[in-house]
N, C-alpha and C positions, 0 to 999 in steps of 0.2 A: 746613582752613586754620589752625585753632587749633594743631593738632599741628605743622604745617609751620612756623608762626611760632616755636613753642617750640624746634624743632630749629635754626632759624636763629640764635636768640639764644643757645642753648646752645653754639653753635660759637665764641662770642666769649669769650676768656679773662677779660675784665674784667666779665662779667655774672654776677651771682648771682641765680638764678631761683627764684621761688616761684609755683606755679600754684594758683589757687583755683577750684574747681568746686562746684556745689551739691549733688551726690549721687554716691555711689559707683556705678561701672559700668564698661563697657568703656573709656571715655575715661580713667578713673582708672588702669587697668592699663597703657594705652599710655604715659601720662605717667611712671609709675613705671619702666617699661622704659627710658626715656631717662635715668634717674637724676636726675630733676628732683623737688625737694621739692613735694609736692602736699598741699593742705589742703582739707578739706571744710567748707563754710560755707553755711548756708541763706540765700538772698537772693532777692528778687523779680525776675522777668523779665517784661517786657511781652509780652503776646500780644494778638491781635486781640480776643479775648473781653473782656479787661480794658481795652482802649482805647475801648470803647463809653462814651458819656457817663455812663451809670449806673454803670459800673465804675471810672471814673477816681478818684473820691474815696477809695474803700476801698483801691485799689491804692497811691495816694499815701501814705495813712496807714501802710500796711504798710512801704513803702519808708523813710519817715522814721523809723519805729520801729527799723529795722535800722541806721540811719546811725551812731549812737554806737559800736556794736559793730565796724563796718567801719573807722571812723576809728581806733579803739584798736588794731585788728589791724595797720593800716598803720604806725602809730607804733611798735608793739612790734617789728615786723620791720625797722624802719629803712628802709622803702621810699623810693627816690628817684624811681622812675618807676612809674606805674600804666598798664598797657596793657590797655584794655578791648576785648575781642574782638568786641563787638557793641553796637549802639546800644540794644538792648532791655534792657540792664542799666545804665540811666543813674545809679543810685544810686552806682555805683563812680566815676563822673566827679566827682560832688559830694564824695564821701568823699576822693578823691584831692586835690582842691583844698583841702579843709579840713585835710588832713594835710600840706599844703605840698609836694606831689609834682608832678613833671611828669606831665601826663595826656595820653595818646594814645588815641584811640578809632578802632577799625577798623570801618568801615561796610560791611557786606556786603549790606545791605538797600536796596531801591529800590521803594517802594510808591507808584508814581505814581497808582494808582487810588484811593488814600485821599482823603478830603475834605481841603481845605486846613487846616481846624482840627486834624484828627488828625495830619496831616503836621507841622504846627508843634509840636504836643504831643510828638511822637516825636523831632523833631530839635533843638528848642530847647536841650536839655542840652548839645549840642555847643558852644554858645557859651562854656561853662565850660572846655572842653578847650583844651590848648595846640596840638593838631593833630588834625584829622580826616583819616584815610586813607580814600579811596574806592577801591573795587576796579575801577572803570571810569570813563571820562570821563562816561558817561551818569549814573552814580551821583553823581559830583561835581556835575554840572549840576543834578541833582535837589536836592541839599543847598543849593547856592547859590541856586537859584530859590525855595526855601522859607524859608531863614533868612538869606540873605546870607553875610557872613563869608568872602568870597572869599580873603582873605590866608592863612587857616589851614586850607585844604583842599588836600591833595595826592593825586595818583593813583599807586597802586602796584598794578600788575597782579598777580594771583595767580601764584605760582611752582610749577613742577612738575619732578619728576625725570624728564626725558624721555630716551629712549635716544639714544645718540650717532649711530647709523645708523638710517635709516628701515627699519622691518621690511619684509621681502620679501612681496609679495602677488601673487596670480595676477591677470592682467588680467581685467577684467569681461567676461563672456560672457552676453549677455542671452538667448541661445538655451537656456541652462541655468537651472535654478531659482536664484533670487537671494534674499538675505535682507536685509531692512531692520531696523535696530536703533534703538530709542529707549531711552536709558539715563537713569534719573532717577526720583524719587519720583512716585507716581501722584497727580496733582493737576490741577485744571482749568487752572491757570496753565502747566503743563508741556505741555499740548496733545496728550496721547495720543489723544484722540478725533479730532483733526484728522488724525493719522497713520493711524488706522483708516479714515477716509473716503477718504483719498488712496490707501490700499491697494485699496479697492473700485474706484476709478477705474482704477488700473493693471491690475487683474485683468480689468476690462471691456475694456481695450485689448489684452488678449491676453498679458500678461506672466505668467510663472511666478514668483510672488513670495510671500514670507512675511514676516510682521512679528513681531519679538521685542520685547516690552515687559519690560525688566529694571528692577525697582525695586518698592518697597513703598509703602504709604500711611501717613501719620500718623493717629493716632486722631482721629476726627471727619470723615474724608474717605471714609467707607464708601459714602455715596450716590454719589459720583463713580465709585468703582470698580464699584459695581453698575450704574451707567449705561454704563460701558465694556463690561461683559459683555453687557448687553442689546443694545447697538449692534452688537457682533460677531455676535450671533445674528440680529438683524434684517437685517443685510447679507449673511447667509449666509457668514460668514468663519470659522466655528468651526475649520475645518481649517487656516486660514492665519494665525491669530494665537495666539501663546503668551504667557501671563503667567508669567514666570520668577522673580518675587519678587526680594528683595534679594540682591545679590551683593557680598560684601566685596572680591572680586578679579574685576572684570568684564573682564579682559584677554582671556580665552578668547572671550567674546561678541564683542568688537571684532575679534579675529583672524578669526573665522568670518563676520563681516558683510560684505555687498557694499557697502552704502551706509549711513551713519549719519545719522540725522535728529535735529534739535533743534527741534521744532515749537512752542516755548514762546510763550505769550501775553505773558509778562513774564519778564525774566531780567536781574538786575543785572549779572552777569558771564557765566557759562556755563562752569564747569569742564569739563563733559563735552565741550564743543566743542574745548577745548585737548587733552584726552585723546584725542579722535578724530584730531586732526591728528598727535599723537605716535604714534598707531598706524598712520598712513598710510592712513586710510580716506577715500574720497570723501565730502564733507560737504554736507548741505543744512540750513540753519538759518533760523529766523525773523529778519526784519530788525527786531529789537526790542531795547531795552535795550543791554547790552554786547556782544551777539553780533556785530553788524557791526564791532566793534573787533577781534574775534578772527578772523572769517572775512572776508577781502577778496573781495567779490563778483566772480566770474568770474576771480579770480586764484588764490585758495587754496580756493575752494569756491563754493557758490551760496547766495544769500540770497533769501528769498521773503517776501511779506507775511504777517504772522501771521494765524491763523484762516482760512486759505484753502486748503482741500484740493486744489482744482484746480491752484493754482500749485505746491503741494508735489509733487503727482503729476507735473506737467510738468517740474520740476527733476530729479526722480529719473529720469524717462524720458530726459532729456538726458544724464545720466551713463551710463545703460545703453546708449544709442545711440552714445555717443562715448567709448569706453573709453580711447583715447589721450589725449584732452583731460582726462578724469577723472584719469588717472594723472599728467599734468602738474600739475594743480591740487593733487593730493595731495602731490607732491614739493615744490612751492613752499610749501604749507602747513606741511609738516614743517620745512623750513628756517626759515620765518618764526616758527614756534612755538618752536623752539630758541633763536632770537635774542631774542624778546620775552618769553617766558614761562618761561624757565629759572630754576632755583633761585638762581643767583648774583645775577641782577638783583633778585630778590625779597629775598634776604638783605641785599644792600647797601641797599635801600630801607628795610627794617624797622630795621636797625641805625642808619641815619641818622635815622629818626623818633624813636627812643628817646633818641638822644644829642643831639638838638636841632639837628642839621645840616640844617635845613629847606631851605636854599639848594641843597643837593645833590639835592633831590627834584623840582625844577622845579614848585613849587606852582601850582595852577590860578590 
């Protein structure tokens, strides 16, 4: 979404962009390809490990130490607006205010499982911003419930370059082998283990079904990945589950999938759900976070309780047993995604946020 935001702002003739990232890498190359000025600058980002009580003082000191350097940079570049792409970089909010800039913070995070103390520590810097953008109503409500400030929170759904016409797909035929797809990083909150257990139930019910897990894990999540492989072995599913790793272009997986699952335990928005709608795949998602705002239950897909393999399996079975209904939901979902999650709506919202036209955003 950082790259999408840059592209949207780049399209405006009156916007002169400078992107700041903490290290050189693939993101750096993508930005340069857009012909956007990119600067490398070391700065602290909050992570769960340094949000522990014992880590907060040292993290705070490191952030404060970088503050003069960031403020000087903003003044030297004559910045008018600071667009902070994530709440985990709060030092840029403070620096922007000290440099007398308009500050907009895009909140993609929704950590409802955090203690109230840590939620307040994470979100309180938003009170210094001129506007907080939430990626879903659920995220916006989380912000307001934690720190108040209802007047300066607006919802802008993530935007996607969706095809003009729904891709053609073969009708579901449950008498033939079918493929379930989970697309996303391997992590407990993403619920791949729930999908594996649901697969076991479906196979016990006689379905010829396989599960593709497309995505990799962040460092530190190795125990969860090891647990997934053990679960597959324990349930006798080694021939039915594939771990396909990270895919820069996952369209081929979506094209070949019969049903797409988003079995998350927590999901502030759910990009992959929109991408699934854009690919015309029958969808089953957890009724958690922003996912029910994307998938309208029994209209554009099916929503099930999180962490419930039996309910997930039952929803998949419904799609497989009712191919005409599944196709109708997919068609309605594609039309709805084009209307609500297209790039034009996203670009208009982002441009309004940086220009100060908050009234155009229908703030929460």
